[in-house]
BAKE-850972 format. One record per residue (C-alpha): x, y, z; residue in one letter. Coordinates in nm, 3 decimals, m for minus. Example, Ala and Ser with C-alpha at 12.3 -4.5 7.8 and 13.67 -1.06 7.14 Angstrom:
<martis>
+---------+---------+---------+------+
|    east |   north |      up | rest |
+---------+---------+---------+------+
|   1.230 |  m0.450 |   0.780 |    A |
|   1.367 |  m0.106 |   0.714 |    S |
+---------+---------+---------+------+
</martis>
This chain:
<martis>
+---------+---------+---------+------+
|    east |   north |      up | rest |
+---------+---------+---------+------+
|  m0.193 |   5.841 |   8.701 |    M |
|  m0.229 |   5.460 |   8.694 |    E |
|  m0.573 |   5.493 |   8.534 |    K |
|  m0.429 |   5.716 |   8.265 |    M |
|  m0.152 |   5.458 |   8.190 |    K |
|  m0.408 |   5.178 |   8.170 |    L |
|  m0.625 |   5.377 |   7.930 |    T |
|  m0.329 |   5.458 |   7.707 |    C |
|  m0.228 |   5.089 |   7.700 |    G |
|  m0.574 |   4.981 |   7.590 |    L |
|  m0.573 |   5.237 |   7.311 |    V |
|  m0.236 |   5.112 |   7.185 |    V |
|  m0.352 |   4.748 |   7.190 |    V |
|  m0.669 |   4.837 |   6.999 |    L |
|  m0.476 |   5.034 |   6.739 |    L |
|  m0.232 |   4.745 |   6.687 |    L |
|  m0.519 |   4.497 |   6.656 |    S |
|  m0.689 |   4.711 |   6.390 |    V |
|  m0.366 |   4.758 |   6.203 |    A |
|  m0.290 |   4.383 |   6.212 |    F |
|  m0.640 |   4.299 |   6.095 |    A |
|  m0.607 |   4.543 |   5.807 |    G |
|  m0.280 |   4.387 |   5.698 |    C |
|  m0.428 |   4.037 |   5.715 |    T |
|  m0.725 |   4.132 |   5.496 |    Q |
|  m0.501 |   4.306 |   5.248 |    K |
|  m0.281 |   3.996 |   5.216 |    G |
|  m0.585 |   3.772 |   5.158 |    T |
|  m0.700 |   4.000 |   4.878 |    S |
|  m0.364 |   3.968 |   4.698 |    L |
|  m0.368 |   3.590 |   4.717 |    N |
|  m0.718 |   3.573 |   4.569 |    T |
|  m0.629 |   3.796 |   4.276 |    S |
|  m0.331 |   3.573 |   4.182 |    S |
|  m0.543 |   3.255 |   4.149 |    T |
|  m0.592 |   3.142 |   3.780 |    T |
|  m0.870 |   2.921 |   3.646 |    T |
|  m0.760 |   2.637 |   3.407 |    T |
|  m1.005 |   2.592 |   3.120 |    Q |
|  m1.093 |   2.230 |   3.040 |    I |
|  m1.095 |   2.172 |   2.662 |    L |
|  m1.318 |   1.924 |   2.481 |    E |
|  m1.170 |   1.662 |   2.252 |    K |
|  m1.178 |   1.745 |   1.879 |    P |
|  m1.392 |   1.527 |   1.649 |    E |
|  m1.258 |   1.340 |   1.344 |    I |
|  m1.518 |   1.397 |   1.072 |    K |
|  m1.354 |   1.234 |   0.769 |    L |
|  m1.032 |   1.060 |   0.664 |    I |
|  m0.967 |   1.029 |   0.290 |    K |
|  m0.671 |   0.892 |   0.093 |    H |
|  m0.594 |   0.964 |  m0.273 |    K |
|  m0.315 |   0.936 |  m0.527 |    W |
|  m0.126 |   1.254 |  m0.608 |    R |
|   0.203 |   1.273 |  m0.798 |    E |
|   0.319 |   0.953 |  m0.970 |    I |
|   0.664 |   0.964 |  m1.128 |    T |
|   0.901 |   0.702 |  m1.265 |    H |
|   1.075 |   0.681 |  m0.927 |    S |
|   0.817 |   0.776 |  m0.661 |    T |
|   0.450 |   0.741 |  m0.571 |    T |
|   0.268 |   0.997 |  m0.355 |    E |
|  m0.040 |   0.933 |  m0.140 |    I |
|  m0.227 |   1.227 |   0.012 |    I |
|  m0.418 |   1.174 |   0.338 |    T |
|  m0.678 |   1.441 |   0.416 |    E |
|  m0.819 |   1.449 |   0.771 |    I |
|  m1.116 |   1.675 |   0.845 |    T |
|  m1.141 |   1.768 |   1.215 |    I |
|  m1.393 |   1.975 |   1.411 |    Y |
|  m1.280 |   2.181 |   1.711 |    N |
|  m1.573 |   2.239 |   1.953 |    P |
|  m1.374 |   2.477 |   2.174 |    N |
|  m1.363 |   2.856 |   2.176 |    A |
|  m0.985 |   2.852 |   2.139 |    V |
|  m0.757 |   2.696 |   1.875 |    P |
|  m0.608 |   2.352 |   1.952 |    I |
|  m0.245 |   2.288 |   1.858 |    P |
|  m0.150 |   1.977 |   1.660 |    I |
|   0.159 |   1.834 |   1.821 |    E |
|   0.227 |   1.547 |   1.579 |    N |
|   0.078 |   1.386 |   1.266 |    A |
|   0.226 |   1.069 |   1.114 |    L |
|   0.118 |   0.820 |   0.844 |    V |
|   0.289 |   0.498 |   0.729 |    E |
|   0.201 |   0.287 |   0.421 |    V |
|   0.243 |  m0.092 |   0.413 |    Y |
|   0.169 |  m0.367 |   0.162 |    M |
|   0.180 |  m0.720 |   0.306 |    N |
|   0.363 |  m0.572 |   0.608 |    D |
|   0.636 |  m0.432 |   0.382 |    I |
|   0.682 |  m0.067 |   0.472 |    K |
|   0.669 |   0.139 |   0.154 |    L |
|   0.701 |   0.484 |   0.309 |    G |
|   0.601 |   0.736 |   0.577 |    A |
|   0.475 |   1.093 |   0.580 |    G |
|   0.407 |   1.370 |   0.830 |    S |
|   0.225 |   1.703 |   0.841 |    S |
|   0.354 |   2.049 |   0.922 |    T |
|   0.265 |   2.127 |   1.284 |    I |
|  m0.029 |   2.366 |   1.304 |    G |
|  m0.355 |   2.414 |   1.486 |    E |
|  m0.729 |   2.362 |   1.449 |    I |
|  m0.925 |   2.686 |   1.443 |    K |
|  m1.178 |   2.753 |   1.716 |    A |
|  m1.540 |   2.641 |   1.665 |    K |
|  m1.477 |   2.525 |   1.307 |    S |
|  m1.360 |   2.241 |   1.084 |    E |
|  m1.002 |   2.220 |   0.962 |    S |
|  m0.835 |   1.983 |   0.715 |    T |
|  m0.493 |   1.837 |   0.784 |    I |
|  m0.304 |   1.720 |   0.474 |    V |
|  m0.034 |   1.454 |   0.508 |    I |
|   0.185 |   1.363 |   0.209 |    S |
|   0.341 |   1.016 |   0.197 |    T |
|   0.595 |   0.942 |  m0.076 |    K |
|   0.756 |   0.606 |  m0.133 |    F |
|   1.024 |   0.479 |  m0.366 |    D |
|   0.888 |   0.265 |  m0.650 |    N |
|   1.192 |   0.040 |  m0.616 |    S |
|   1.003 |  m0.119 |  m0.322 |    K |
|   0.741 |  m0.259 |  m0.564 |    I |
|   0.940 |  m0.572 |  m0.669 |    P |
|   0.978 |  m0.666 |  m0.301 |    E |
|   0.602 |  m0.633 |  m0.255 |    W |
|   0.542 |  m0.834 |  m0.576 |    W |
|   0.743 |  m1.127 |  m0.438 |    V |
|   0.526 |  m1.128 |  m0.125 |    S |
|   0.210 |  m1.098 |  m0.338 |    H |
|   0.292 |  m1.402 |  m0.554 |    I |
|   0.413 |  m1.611 |  m0.259 |    K |
|   0.089 |  m1.527 |  m0.078 |    N |
|  m0.127 |  m1.673 |  m0.355 |    G |
|  m0.167 |  m1.342 |  m0.542 |    E |
|  m0.319 |  m1.178 |  m0.234 |    K |
|  m0.214 |  m0.854 |  m0.067 |    S |
|  m0.340 |  m0.607 |   0.189 |    I |
|  m0.255 |  m0.238 |   0.175 |    M |
|  m0.251 |  m0.074 |   0.517 |    R |
|  m0.229 |   0.294 |   0.600 |    I |
|  m0.180 |   0.362 |   0.968 |    K |
|  m0.065 |   0.645 |   1.188 |    G |
|  m0.187 |   0.893 |   1.447 |    F |
|  m0.269 |   1.256 |   1.530 |    L |
|  m0.163 |   1.408 |   1.862 |    T |
|  m0.339 |   1.716 |   2.004 |    F |
|  m0.223 |   1.927 |   2.298 |    N |
|  m0.521 |   2.010 |   2.523 |    L |
|  m0.299 |   2.195 |   2.776 |    K |
|  m0.376 |   1.972 |   3.074 |    V |
|  m0.342 |   1.652 |   2.870 |    T |
|  m0.258 |   1.517 |   2.525 |    K |
|  m0.503 |   1.325 |   2.308 |    V |
|  m0.397 |   1.083 |   2.033 |    Q |
|  m0.629 |   0.969 |   1.752 |    F |
|  m0.535 |   0.658 |   1.548 |    P |
|  m0.539 |   0.656 |   1.166 |    I |
|  m0.624 |   0.308 |   1.034 |    E |
|  m0.715 |   0.194 |   0.683 |    F |
|  m0.682 |  m0.138 |   0.499 |    S |
|  m0.769 |  m0.254 |   0.148 |    S |
|  m0.742 |  m0.608 |   0.003 |    P |
|  m0.589 |  m0.687 |  m0.336 |    L |
|  m0.635 |  m1.013 |  m0.527 |    K |
|  m0.523 |  m1.101 |  m0.878 |    T |
|  m0.549 |  m1.408 |  m1.104 |    S |
|  m0.279 |  m1.341 |  m1.359 |    I |
|  m0.246 |  m1.704 |  m1.469 |    L |
|  m0.618 |  m1.768 |  m1.515 |    A |
|  m0.591 |  m1.754 |  m1.895 |    G |
|  m0.306 |  m2.004 |  m1.903 |    L |
|  m0.513 |  m2.304 |  m1.799 |    N |
|  m0.731 |  m2.514 |  m2.027 |    S |
|  m0.873 |  m2.867 |  m2.048 |    D |
|  m1.026 |  m2.816 |  m2.393 |    T |
|  m0.837 |  m3.008 |  m2.666 |    P |
|  m0.714 |  m2.792 |  m2.951 |    Q |
|  m0.573 |  m2.920 |  m3.281 |    K |
|  m0.297 |  m2.717 |  m3.448 |    V |
|  m0.124 |  m2.757 |  m3.784 |    S |
|   0.234 |  m2.643 |  m3.838 |    I |
|   0.333 |  m2.704 |  m4.197 |    G |
|   0.319 |  m3.085 |  m4.245 |    P |
|   0.291 |  m3.144 |  m3.868 |    I |
|  m0.039 |  m3.184 |  m3.682 |    T |
|  m0.054 |  m3.177 |  m3.302 |    L |
|  m0.335 |  m3.180 |  m3.047 |    T |
|  m0.292 |  m2.968 |  m2.734 |    I |
|  m0.486 |  m3.175 |  m2.482 |    E |
|  m0.444 |  m2.959 |  m2.172 |    S |
|  m0.251 |  m2.665 |  m2.031 |    I |
|  m0.189 |  m2.602 |  m1.662 |    K |
|   0.017 |  m2.314 |  m1.526 |    S |
|   0.144 |  m2.221 |  m1.181 |    H |
|   0.407 |  m1.998 |  m1.028 |    W |
|   0.760 |  m2.135 |  m0.996 |    G |
|   1.060 |  m1.974 |  m0.828 |    D |
|   1.007 |  m1.619 |  m0.708 |    V |
|   1.317 |  m1.419 |  m0.620 |    T |
|   1.410 |  m1.053 |  m0.592 |    A |
|   1.524 |  m1.062 |  m0.958 |    D |
|   1.276 |  m1.284 |  m1.140 |    Y |
|   0.945 |  m1.470 |  m1.124 |    T |
|   0.887 |  m1.802 |  m1.300 |    E |
|   0.567 |  m1.922 |  m1.465 |    I |
|   0.567 |  m2.301 |  m1.501 |    I |
|   0.337 |  m2.430 |  m1.777 |    T |
|   0.264 |  m2.802 |  m1.812 |    L |
|   0.127 |  m2.884 |  m2.156 |    A |
|   0.010 |  m3.230 |  m2.258 |    T |
|   0.048 |  m3.257 |  m2.636 |    I |
|  m0.052 |  m3.549 |  m2.864 |    Y |
|   0.151 |  m3.623 |  m3.177 |    N |
|  m0.095 |  m3.711 |  m3.457 |    D |
|   0.187 |  m3.791 |  m3.701 |    N |
|   0.373 |  m4.106 |  m3.799 |    L |
|   0.707 |  m3.945 |  m3.725 |    I |
|   0.853 |  m3.818 |  m3.397 |    P |
|   0.823 |  m3.444 |  m3.334 |    V |
|   1.113 |  m3.274 |  m3.152 |    P |
|   1.024 |  m2.960 |  m2.956 |    I |
|   1.344 |  m2.768 |  m2.881 |    T |
|   1.244 |  m2.452 |  m2.698 |    K |
|   0.968 |  m2.214 |  m2.595 |    L |
|   0.943 |  m1.854 |  m2.706 |    R |
|   0.744 |  m1.631 |  m2.472 |    Y |
|   0.617 |  m1.277 |  m2.428 |    L |
|   0.446 |  m1.126 |  m2.123 |    V |
|   0.319 |  m0.767 |  m2.131 |    E |
|   0.144 |  m0.568 |  m1.861 |    M |
|  m0.010 |  m0.245 |  m1.992 |    N |
|   0.216 |  m0.278 |  m2.294 |    G |
|   0.531 |  m0.301 |  m2.082 |    I |
|   0.739 |  m0.610 |  m2.158 |    K |
|   0.782 |  m0.793 |  m1.830 |    I |
|   0.916 |  m1.104 |  m2.003 |    A |
|   1.048 |  m1.172 |  m2.351 |    E |
|   1.280 |  m1.453 |  m2.453 |    G |
|   1.305 |  m1.828 |  m2.483 |    S |
|   1.376 |  m2.132 |  m2.269 |    S |
|   1.514 |  m2.471 |  m2.372 |    N |
|   1.287 |  m2.774 |  m2.374 |    V |
|   1.454 |  m3.050 |  m2.583 |    A |
|   1.167 |  m3.301 |  m2.578 |    T |
|   1.065 |  m3.551 |  m2.847 |    I |
|   0.700 |  m3.654 |  m2.878 |    I |
|   0.681 |  m4.005 |  m3.022 |    Q |
|   0.439 |  m4.088 |  m3.310 |    P |
|   0.076 |  m4.146 |  m3.215 |    K |
|   0.144 |  m4.074 |  m2.848 |    S |
|   0.135 |  m3.786 |  m2.608 |    D |
|   0.385 |  m3.623 |  m2.375 |    A |
|   0.365 |  m3.366 |  m2.097 |    T |
|   0.612 |  m3.087 |  m2.155 |    L |
|   0.731 |  m2.834 |  m1.895 |    T |
|   0.776 |  m2.480 |  m2.021 |    F |
|   0.939 |  m2.208 |  m1.810 |    V |
|   0.863 |  m1.838 |  m1.858 |    T |
|   1.083 |  m1.597 |  m1.663 |    K |
|   0.954 |  m1.250 |  m1.572 |    L |
|   1.202 |  m0.970 |  m1.504 |    D |
|   1.110 |  m0.822 |  m1.166 |    N |
|   1.317 |  m0.512 |  m1.241 |    R |
|   1.040 |  m0.403 |  m1.479 |    M |
|   0.770 |  m0.413 |  m1.212 |    L |
|   0.821 |  m0.059 |  m1.083 |    D |
|   0.757 |   0.069 |  m1.437 |    E |
|   0.443 |  m0.146 |  m1.455 |    W |
|   0.330 |  m0.007 |  m1.115 |    W |
|   0.344 |   0.350 |  m1.246 |    V |
|   0.134 |   0.252 |  m1.550 |    S |
|  m0.118 |   0.070 |  m1.326 |    H |
|  m0.180 |   0.370 |  m1.099 |    I |
|  m0.184 |   0.623 |  m1.384 |    K |
|  m0.429 |   0.400 |  m1.572 |    N |
|  m0.685 |   0.425 |  m1.292 |    G |
|  m0.554 |   0.111 |  m1.117 |    E |
|  m0.621 |  m0.100 |  m1.425 |    R |
|  m0.383 |  m0.348 |  m1.593 |    T |
|  m0.413 |  m0.545 |  m1.916 |    K |
|  m0.207 |  m0.864 |  m1.919 |    V |
|  m0.100 |  m1.032 |  m2.244 |    R |
|   0.082 |  m1.367 |  m2.251 |    V |
|   0.200 |  m1.556 |  m2.561 |    I |
|   0.366 |  m1.900 |  m2.543 |    L |
|   0.506 |  m2.046 |  m2.866 |    Q |
|   0.693 |  m2.379 |  m2.875 |    P |
|   0.949 |  m2.433 |  m3.153 |    V |
|   0.969 |  m2.757 |  m3.357 |    I |
|   1.273 |  m2.860 |  m3.558 |    E |
|   1.190 |  m3.060 |  m3.872 |    V |
|   1.438 |  m3.116 |  m4.155 |    G |
|   1.667 |  m2.841 |  m4.028 |    G |
|   1.382 |  m2.590 |  m4.022 |    R |
|   1.222 |  m2.422 |  m3.721 |    E |
|   0.845 |  m2.429 |  m3.710 |    L |
|   0.657 |  m2.227 |  m3.448 |    V |
|   0.305 |  m2.280 |  m3.316 |    F |
|   0.104 |  m2.099 |  m3.051 |    T |
|   0.048 |  m2.303 |  m2.737 |    L |
|  m0.139 |  m2.027 |  m2.553 |    A |
|  m0.230 |  m1.664 |  m2.613 |    E |
|  m0.406 |  m1.502 |  m2.323 |    S |
|  m0.538 |  m1.151 |  m2.269 |    E |
|  m0.685 |  m1.059 |  m1.934 |    S |
|  m0.743 |  m0.755 |  m1.718 |    E |
|  m0.743 |  m0.680 |  m1.348 |    F |
|  m0.835 |  m0.371 |  m1.150 |    T |
|  m0.766 |  m0.260 |  m0.795 |    T |
|  m0.907 |  m0.003 |  m0.555 |    N |
|  m0.621 |   0.028 |  m0.312 |    L |
|  m0.724 |   0.358 |  m0.153 |    L |
|  m1.095 |   0.280 |  m0.141 |    G |
|  m1.191 |   0.588 |  m0.342 |    G |
+---------+---------+---------+------+
</martis>
């Protein structure tokens, strides 16, 4: 009887051991099937970044940034963020962003970012341009952010373009020039011009003219009439008082002030961009002489010049 009990006990232990082993193996199998493998994605490649002008209106200017990207992965990559900002001489003109999308698998995609800025910012830039010796730098900067699942990758967008002008170049001369105004003869010995006060509202051109009076009578110069056009747009038109008398057979250095209206610069900007970034500048300076109750006018300087820019590097 005891042998029979011992045998039965061994059988029960063996059966329990087999059953326990079976349960353990089954549990291991479930854990293995629930394990997921995380795919490591490669970084996308920036192939090309291009900027160009788009819509130019009286009030706004639009810059389009096109970014060509290659996705080397077998799955699409989401774009989490895309931002561009435009500066001239560190003055922020505007910012733009792109609609969130994705880069298709194993192919190139182009992201388009539109940046619009208010043309009323142009006078503020102009002030900085003149104060900086007619030098400016346009900067376009921003970033693209991609979501690679296990991490995020950010690519910088950086572009800069210099701008230099010499608007007053035609208003300087050391070559003597004789002029006759009715019975009066004068010799313009030299002309030198530089920028004067520059404010949010106006910009001054200061012209120093040394004039010799060839006559036997004094010549009173009362005022200066002036005209400044940029692409046919009148930036300055008017007169300034001088009230200087040049004594007979002697010379005098006169100071003439021309005042540009900065409120007209946004209109000029539109013409400059629409004209292929080209501007024609025309300046006329005409002093007025009073003789015998009559006003006689002569041309001190008449300058026509041109400048071009390539702000977007196209």
